[in-house]
C-alpha positions in Angstrom: -33.2 -28.2 66.8 -33.8 -29.5 63.1 -30.8 -27.9 61.4 -32.3 -27.1 57.8 -29.2 -26.5 55.2 -28.6 -23.4 53.4 -27.9 -22.8 50.0 -25.8 -20.4 47.8 -24.8 -20.7 44.1 -21.8 -19.7 42.3 -21.2 -19.5 38.5 -17.5 -20.7 37.9 -16.0 -20.1 34.5 -12.5 -19.3 35.3 -11.1 -22.3 33.3 -13.4 -21.4 30.2 -14.0 -17.7 29.6 -15.3 -16.4 26.5 -13.6 -12.7 26.7 -12.5 -10.5 29.9 -15.7 -8.9 30.3 -17.7 -12.0 31.3 -15.1 -13.1 33.6 -14.3 -10.1 35.5 -18.0 -8.9 35.2 -19.5 -11.8 37.1 -18.0 -15.1 36.7 -17.2 -15.7 40.7 -20.1 -13.2 41.6 -22.3 -15.2 44.2 -26.0 -15.4 44.9 -26.3 -16.1 48.6 -29.7 -17.3 49.8 -29.9 -18.1 53.7 -32.7 -20.4 54.8 -31.9 -20.9 58.5 -29.5 -18.8 60.6 -26.0 -20.6 61.4 -27.0 -23.6 59.2 -24.4 -25.5 57.5 -24.6 -24.9 53.6 -24.8 -26.4 50.4 -22.7 -25.1 47.6 -23.3 -25.5 43.7 -20.3 -25.0 41.5 -19.9 -25.3 37.9 -16.8 -27.2 37.0 -14.9 -27.6 33.5 -15.4 -30.6 31.5 -12.2 -31.3 29.6 -12.9 -32.9 26.2 -10.3 -30.8 24.5 -7.6 -32.2 22.4 -5.5 -29.6 24.6 -6.4 -31.1 27.9 -3.1 -32.9 28.4 -0.8 -29.8 27.8 -2.9 -27.5 29.9 -2.8 -29.8 32.7 1.0 -29.9 32.7 1.3 -26.6 31.6 -1.1 -24.1 33.4 -0.6 -21.6 31.1 -1.0 -23.2 27.8 -3.4 -21.8 25.1 -6.6 -23.7 24.4 -7.9 -23.4 20.7 -11.6 -23.5 21.5 -14.3 -23.1 23.9 -14.8 -26.2 26.1 -18.5 -26.5 27.4 -18.3 -27.2 31.5 -20.3 -30.0 33.2 -22.3 -29.3 36.3 -21.4 -30.4 39.7 -23.0 -29.6 43.1 -20.5 -29.3 45.7 -22.2 -29.9 49.3 -20.6 -29.8 52.7 -21.3 -29.6 56.5 -19.8 -26.2 57.7 -18.0 -26.6 61.2 -18.9 -24.3 64.2 -17.1 -21.1 64.0 -16.2 -21.1 60.3 -17.5 -17.9 58.6 -18.1 -17.3 54.8 -15.5 -15.0 53.4 -14.7 -13.1 49.7 -13.6 -15.2 47.5 -10.7 -14.2 45.2 -10.6 -14.8 41.5 -9.4 -18.6 41.9 -11.4 -20.0 45.0 -15.0 -21.4 44.5 -15.5 -20.9 48.2 -13.4 -19.3 51.2 -14.2 -19.6 55.0 -12.7 -17.4 57.6 -11.8 -18.8 61.3 -11.1 -16.8 64.5 -8.3 -18.0 66.6 -6.9 -17.4 70.0 -5.8 -13.6 70.5 -6.5 -12.2 67.2 -4.9 -15.2 65.4 -6.8 -16.4 62.2 -7.0 -19.3 59.8 -8.7 -19.8 56.1 -10.2 -22.6 54.4 -10.5 -22.4 50.6 -12.0 -24.7 48.0 -10.7 -24.6 44.4 -11.6 -26.6 41.3 -8.9 -27.4 38.6 -8.4 -29.5 35.5 -7.4 -33.1 36.7 -3.8 -32.9 37.4 -3.5 -36.0 39.4 0.1 -36.7 37.7 1.5 -33.5 39.0 1.1 -33.9 42.9 4.4 -33.9 43.6 4.8 -30.3 41.8 1.6 -29.5 43.9 3.6 -30.2 47.1 6.7 -28.2 46.0 4.4 -25.2 45.0 3.1 -24.9 48.5 6.7 -25.5 50.0 7.8 -22.7 48.1 5.2 -20.5 49.4 6.1 -21.3 52.9 9.8 -20.7 52.0 10.8 -24.1 52.1 13.1 -25.9 49.6 11.7 -28.1 46.9 11.7 -31.8 47.4 12.6 -34.6 45.1 9.8 -36.4 43.1 9.6 -39.6 45.4 10.2 -37.6 48.4 7.2 -35.0 47.7 5.2 -38.1 46.8 5.9 -39.7 50.3 5.0 -36.7 52.0 1.2 -37.2 51.0 -1.2 -39.0 53.5 -4.2 -40.6 52.6 -7.4 -38.9 53.7 -10.9 -39.3 53.1 -12.9 -36.7 50.9 -16.4 -37.3 50.8 -16.2 -41.0 51.0 -13.7 -41.1 48.7 -9.7 -41.4 48.9 -7.9 -38.0 48.7 -4.4 -37.3 49.5 -3.1 -34.5 52.0 0.1 -32.7 52.9 1.2 -30.2 55.3 3.9 -27.3 54.9 4.8 -25.0 57.7 7.1 -21.8 57.8 9.9 -21.7 60.1 8.9 -19.9 63.7 9.7 -16.2 64.0 8.7 -13.3 61.7 6.3 -10.6 62.6 3.2 -12.8 62.2 4.6 -16.0 63.7 4.8 -19.6 62.1 2.5 -20.2 59.6 1.0 -23.7 58.4 -0.7 -25.1 55.5 -2.9 -28.2 55.2 -4.0 -29.3 51.9 -6.2 -32.0 50.6 -6.7 -33.1 47.0 -9.0 -35.3 45.4 -9.1 -36.1 41.8 -12.8 -37.1 40.1 -13.1 -37.5 36.6 -11.5 -34.6 34.8 -11.6 -32.3 37.7 -9.1 -31.9 41.0 -10.6 -30.6 44.0 -8.3 -28.9 46.3 -9.2 -27.8 49.9 -6.9 -25.8 51.8 -6.5 -24.7 55.5 -4.0 -22.2 56.0 -3.2 -19.4 58.7 -1.5 -19.0 62.2 0.1 -22.3 62.8 -1.6 -22.9 66.4 -5.0 -22.0 64.9 -4.5 -24.3 62.0 -3.4 -27.1 64.4 -6.4 -26.8 66.6 -8.8 -26.4 63.6 -7.4 -29.6 61.8 -9.6 -32.2 63.1 -12.7 -29.8 62.4 -11.1 -29.4 58.9 -11.0 -33.4 58.5 -14.5 -33.8 59.3 -15.3 -31.1 56.7 -13.8 -33.2 54.2 -15.8 -36.4 55.2 -19.0 -34.4 54.5 -18.0 -33.1 51.1 -20.4 -34.4 48.5 -19.9 -33.7 44.6 -22.9 -34.7 42.5 -22.2 -34.3 38.7 -24.7 -33.9 36.3 -24.8 -34.2 32.5 -23.9 -31.3 30.5 -26.8 -29.7 28.4 -27.7 -31.5 25.1 -26.3 -28.5 23.1 -22.9 -28.4 24.8 -22.5 -32.0 24.2 -19.3 -31.5 22.1 -16.6 -28.6 22.0 -17.5 -25.5 19.9 -15.2 -23.5 17.8 -14.1 -20.3 19.0 -16.6 -17.4 17.9 -15.1 -14.5 15.3 -13.0 -12.1 17.1 -15.3 -9.1 18.5 -14.1 -5.8 19.4 -12.4 -5.4 22.9 -14.5 -4.0 25.8 -15.4 -0.3 25.5 -13.9 2.1 28.0 -15.9 2.0 31.1 -17.6 -1.0 30.7 -16.4 -4.7 32.1 -12.8 -4.9 33.4 -11.0 -1.7 34.3 -7.9 -2.4 32.5 -6.9 -0.5 29.5 -7.2 -2.8 26.6 -5.7 -1.3 23.6 -8.4 -0.1 20.9 -7.2 -2.4 17.9 -7.0 -5.5 19.9 -9.9 -7.6 19.7 -11.4 -10.1 22.5 -11.4 -13.7 21.3 -12.4 -16.7 23.3 -10.2 -17.6 26.3 -8.4 -20.8 26.3 -7.7 -23.3 29.2 -6.5 -21.7 32.4 -6.9 -18.3 31.0 -8.8 -15.1 32.3 -9.0 -13.5 28.7 -7.6 -13.5 25.6 -7.0 -11.0 22.6 -6.0 -11.0 19.1 -3.5 -8.4 18.2 -3.5 -6.7 14.9 -2.3 -8.9 11.8 0.7 -7.5 9.8 0.2 -9.5 6.5 0.3 -13.0 7.1 1.8 -12.7 10.7 -0.5 -13.1 13.6 -0.1 -12.9 17.4 -2.2 -13.2 20.4 -2.2 -11.8 24.0 -3.5 -14.1 27.1 -3.8 -13.5 30.5 -4.1 -15.9 33.5 -4.4 -15.6 37.2 -2.7 -17.9 39.8 -2.6 -18.1 43.6 1.3 -18.4 43.5 4.0 -17.9 40.6 3.7 -21.6 39.9 7.4 -22.3 40.1 9.3 -19.3 40.3 10.9 -17.0 37.8 13.4 -19.3 36.4 11.1 -22.2 35.7 8.7 -19.8 34.1 11.1 -18.1 31.9 12.6 -21.8 31.0 9.0 -22.8 30.0 8.5 -19.7 27.8 11.9 -20.2 26.2 10.6 -23.9 25.5 7.6 -22.5 23.7 9.5 -20.8 21.1 12.3 -23.6 20.7 15.0 -21.9 23.0 17.2 -24.0 25.2 16.7 -23.6 29.0 19.2 -21.4 30.9 20.8 -21.6 34.2 20.1 -19.4 37.2 23.1 -17.3 36.5 21.8 -16.1 33.1 18.3 -15.0 34.4 19.3 -11.6 35.2 20.1 -10.9 31.5 16.5 -12.5 30.4 14.4 -10.2 32.7 13.5 -6.6 32.9 12.1 -4.8 36.0 8.4 -3.8 34.9 7.3 -1.5 37.6 9.6 0.3 40.2 6.5 0.4 42.8 6.0 -3.5 42.2 9.5 -5.1 42.6 8.3 -8.7 41.8 6.8 -7.6 38.6 9.2 -8.3 35.3 9.1 -8.5 31.7 10.5 -11.1 29.4 11.2 -10.6 25.6 12.1 -13.7 23.6 12.9 -14.4 20.1 13.7 -17.3 17.8 13.9 -16.8 14.2 10.5 -15.6 13.1 8.6 -16.4 16.5 8.5 -14.1 19.5 7.2 -14.1 23.1 6.8 -11.3 25.3 5.6 -12.2 28.9 5.0 -10.6 32.3 4.3 -11.6 35.8 2.7 -9.0 37.9 1.7 -10.0 41.6 -1.4 -8.3 42.8 -3.3 -8.5 46.0 -2.0 -12.0 46.7 -2.3 -13.3 43.4 0.1 -13.4 40.3 -1.1 -12.2 37.1 0.8 -13.8 34.0 0.5 -12.2 30.7 1.9 -13.3 27.5 2.3 -12.0 23.9 2.8 -14.7 21.7 3.0 -14.9 17.6 5.1 -14.2 14.6 7.9 -11.6 15.2 6.5 -9.3 12.7 3.1 -9.0 14.7 4.4 -9.1 18.2 7.2 -6.5 17.9 5.1 -3.5 17.0 2.7 -4.2 20.0 5.3 -4.6 22.5 4.9 -0.9 24.0 0.9 -1.4 23.8 1.2 -4.7 25.7 3.5 -3.3 28.4 1.1 -0.4 29.0 -1.8 -2.9 29.2 0.2 -5.1 31.6 0.8 -1.9 33.7 -3.1 -1.2 34.3 -5.1 -2.3 36.9 -7.4 -5.4 36.0 
């Protein structure tokens, strides 16, 4: 039987979003059009083109601020879907997700994600997944040594595997991750789930990787260069766009690299501050690493693990992993929070001149607690 390929298109702006309403209102919405029952699909994605002076900082620090709108390139991502894989609902980060049924009700999942090129941080990526599996971090060279060569669409990629220890209510889990760095984008392909199902599906996963094709197209002429961020506009009105409760005086501004949304808070004289929101599939290194990163952003020295309890405050008794940090160095202040929700980690940061940050603390905390 002649197997004609199906197609679905997804607009992706997760690295470059001009306001929360646009992001949550449809940036990861999918228009699905099937032209053949059970046929392997072609998936078209839009990915960011990083020509921004803050690109290097954004790659090293996934929560770094961008100060303009960077136009995306366009890329068509194609693949042949293995038998038994079913398209599933995607999260805010994944461009595509597939569910796989194993024996006895066991399950596995494959996800496809695009990020700014982070080829220089492969060891950090390995340790991020090791941490999620409850494993200790490896040294940089040892982490690099765990990477294996793999073919991704006729190009060289890197693959690594991590597994949880046996036992537990759901049994051992396994994660197989492949990554391929192309131009300004890093593509990630992850197979995760029940250890036996993942092991059984690994050959199909490797064939899936071989079938990948990424076809880049030139950006529109009018988007050939970064454009300045537009003037602030009023935050979305209640009942429109996102469901979170944005304080009325806050103004939506263009979101930077790796940001879900960004807001300007009321200025106090010449003192200014901004709120940024990002979402990640993990806590990106743990509480201590995040606190020390934030401390560094306002010129404070890093702290040791033993000092951490003095730095963080519980945010919500119903969500024990959620916490708040309030840091100040002379006239600079940073208030940040991490809130796990639905398998994702929401990062909130209020940063700027202390005279503008301090009066907004209560409003910021209320915003953080509101559901997106």
